[in-house]
C-alpha positions in Angstrom: -7.2 -22.2 -10.3 -4.2 -24.0 -10.1 -2.7 -20.8 -11.5 -4.4 -18.9 -8.7 -3.1 -21.5 -5.9 0.4 -20.9 -7.3 0.4 -17.1 -7.1 -0.7 -17.5 -3.7 1.6 -20.0 -2.5 4.8 -17.9 -3.8 3.3 -14.8 -2.2 3.1 -16.4 1.6 6.6 -18.1 0.7 7.8 -14.4 0.3 6.6 -13.2 3.2 7.1 -15.6 5.5 10.7 -15.6 4.0 10.8 -11.8 4.5 9.7 -11.4 8.5 13.2 -11.8 9.5 14.5 -9.0 6.9 12.7 -6.1 8.4 13.3 -3.6 10.9 9.3 -2.7 11.6 7.0 -5.4 12.5 6.0 -7.7 9.5 2.3 -7.9 10.6 -0.3 -6.0 12.4 -3.5 -6.9 13.7 -6.5 -5.8 15.8 -9.5 -6.4 17.8 -11.9 -3.7 18.7 -15.4 -2.3 19.4 -16.4 0.9 18.2 -19.0 3.5 18.2 -20.3 5.2 14.8 -22.4 8.5 14.5 -24.0 7.9 11.2 -25.6 10.2 9.0 -28.0 8.9 6.5 -28.1 11.6 4.0 -31.3 11.9 1.8 -31.2 14.1 -1.6 -33.4 15.0 -4.2 -35.8 17.9 -5.8 -33.0 20.3 -4.7 -33.3 19.5 -0.8 -31.0 17.8 1.5 -32.4 16.2 4.7 -30.4 14.2 7.3 -31.2 11.0 9.8 -29.0 10.3 12.5 -28.4 6.9 13.6 -26.6 5.6 16.7 -23.8 2.8 15.4 -21.9 0.1 17.4 -19.8 -2.8 16.1 -17.2 -5.1 16.8 -14.1 -5.4 14.2 -11.0 -7.3 13.1 -8.2 -6.6 11.1 -4.9 -8.1 9.7 -1.9 -6.3 7.7 1.3 -7.3 5.9 4.1 -5.4 5.4 5.1 -4.9 1.7 8.3 -3.3 1.8 11.7 -4.2 3.3 12.7 -0.5 3.8 9.6 1.3 4.4 7.0 0.5 6.8 4.0 0.5 4.3 1.3 -2.2 4.8 -1.8 -3.8 3.0 -4.6 -4.5 5.3 -8.0 -6.6 5.3 -10.6 -6.7 8.0 -14.2 -8.1 8.9 -17.0 -5.9 10.9 -20.2 -6.2 11.9 -22.5 -3.1 12.9 -25.8 -2.7 14.2 -27.2 0.8 14.0 -30.5 2.1 15.2 -32.7 5.3 14.8 -35.6 6.6 17.2 -38.4 8.7 16.3 -40.9 9.7 18.2 -44.5 11.0 17.5 -47.4 11.6 20.1 -48.9 8.4 20.9 -46.2 6.1 18.6 -42.4 5.3 18.5 -40.9 4.0 15.1 -37.4 2.5 15.7 -35.0 2.4 12.3 -32.6 -0.8 12.7 -29.8 -2.2 10.4 -27.6 -5.0 10.8 -24.2 -4.4 8.7 -21.6 -6.2 8.0 -18.5 -4.6 6.6 -15.3 -5.7 4.7 -12.2 -3.2 4.1 -9.1 -3.3 2.4 -7.0 -0.6 2.9 -3.3 0.7 2.8 -1.5 2.0 6.1 1.8 3.5 6.9 3.0 2.6 10.2 5.4 6.1 11.8 6.8 5.4 15.2 7.8 8.0 17.8 10.1 8.7 20.4 6.9 8.0 23.1 6.0 4.6 22.3 3.1 5.9 20.4 2.8 4.5 17.1 0.7 6.6 14.9 -0.9 4.4 11.7 -2.6 6.7 8.9 -4.8 4.2 6.6 -6.8 4.9 3.7 -8.7 2.2 2.1 -12.3 0.7 0.5 -15.4 -0.9 2.1 -17.7 -3.1 1.0 -21.0 -3.2 3.4 -23.9 -6.0 3.1 -27.1 -5.5 4.9 -28.8 -8.7 6.1 -31.4 -6.3 7.7 -33.1 -3.1 7.2 -36.5 -2.5 8.8 -39.0 -0.4 10.8 -40.6 -1.6 14.0 -43.3 0.7 14.9 -45.1 0.5 18.4 -48.3 2.5 19.8 -48.5 4.0 23.0 -50.2 1.5 25.9 -49.7 -1.5 23.3 -47.2 -4.5 23.3 -47.8 -5.2 19.8 -45.2 -4.6 17.1 -45.6 -3.6 13.4 -42.3 -4.7 11.4 -41.8 -3.4 7.8 -39.0 -5.0 6.2 -37.6 -1.9 4.0 -36.1 -4.6 1.2 -39.6 -6.3 0.8 -41.6 -3.1 -0.2 -41.7 -0.7 -3.0 -41.4 2.6 -1.6 -41.2 4.4 -4.9 -41.9 3.4 -8.7 -38.6 2.6 -10.2 -36.5 2.6 -6.9 -34.1 0.6 -5.9 -32.8 -0.6 -2.7 -29.2 -1.7 -2.2 -28.3 -4.6 0.2 -24.4 -4.1 -1.4 -22.8 -0.7 -0.7 -19.3 0.7 -1.2 -17.6 3.5 0.2 -14.2 5.1 0.9 -12.4 5.6 4.3 -9.6 7.6 5.7 -8.4 7.2 9.1 -5.7 6.9 11.8 -4.6 4.4 14.5 -2.9 5.8 17.6 -1.6 2.5 19.3 0.7 2.4 22.9 1.8 -0.9 23.7 -1.2 -3.5 22.9 -3.6 -0.8 23.1 -5.0 1.3 20.7 -7.4 3.9 19.1 -8.6 4.6 15.7 -10.8 7.5 14.4 -12.0 7.2 10.8 -14.6 8.3 8.4 -16.5 6.9 5.6 -17.6 8.5 2.4 -20.1 6.7 0.2 -19.4 5.7 -3.5 -22.5 3.5 -3.6 -25.2 4.4 -1.6 -28.0 2.6 -0.1 -31.4 3.6 -2.1 -32.1 5.4 -5.6 -35.2 6.8 -7.2 -36.2 9.0 -9.9 -36.4 11.5 -7.1 -34.0 10.4 -4.1 -30.4 9.0 -3.3 -29.6 7.9 0.0 -26.5 7.2 1.2 -24.3 7.2 4.5 -21.8 9.4 6.0 -19.8 7.3 8.9 -17.3 8.5 11.7 -16.1 5.8 13.5 -14.6 5.7 16.9 -12.8 2.2 17.7 -10.7 1.6 20.5 -9.4 -2.1 21.4 -6.4 -5.1 21.8 -3.4 -4.7 18.9 -1.4 -8.0 18.5 
């Protein structure tokens, strides 16, 4: 523990000392809101099925420079995302809901242009935790809800539904003064659900806008 604290102290001291030596900003941060079309993909039995979710989220990120001569950065962040899928049948409606806490770690490169526009390509990994994944069903003409917690039921024998998943993301941020828009795509590395017959994973597209500081 002492060795870890010593290394951490040396790192932050080095970053603080180097701040005044860089031509590019030594730090970048963002706060944003996002819309995420999510494709829940199920594979198995030689078939592939897709279920569409609408996701909305909030995010915060920090990035620190790691080079004096080049605008390379290492970043990290936190986010929360709520997504739903609505399925209607005659006389009934089922809404699948999930809440996801996201923790990305990434590498960034800052590109200055002649038009006060900054372009920041980024590549990284995401760790996702799902505290909530459920299906809420209602019958037509009734206010009574039936709630199925996906983590409390056995869908198939020897099946496993993960609360923690992981993925890779690639994207780019377009920043003008203190405002930005960002487009990124997340590929799954660890899926949501595994069984002998099926595997379920998410492919997520994120469109984010917000304030950069």
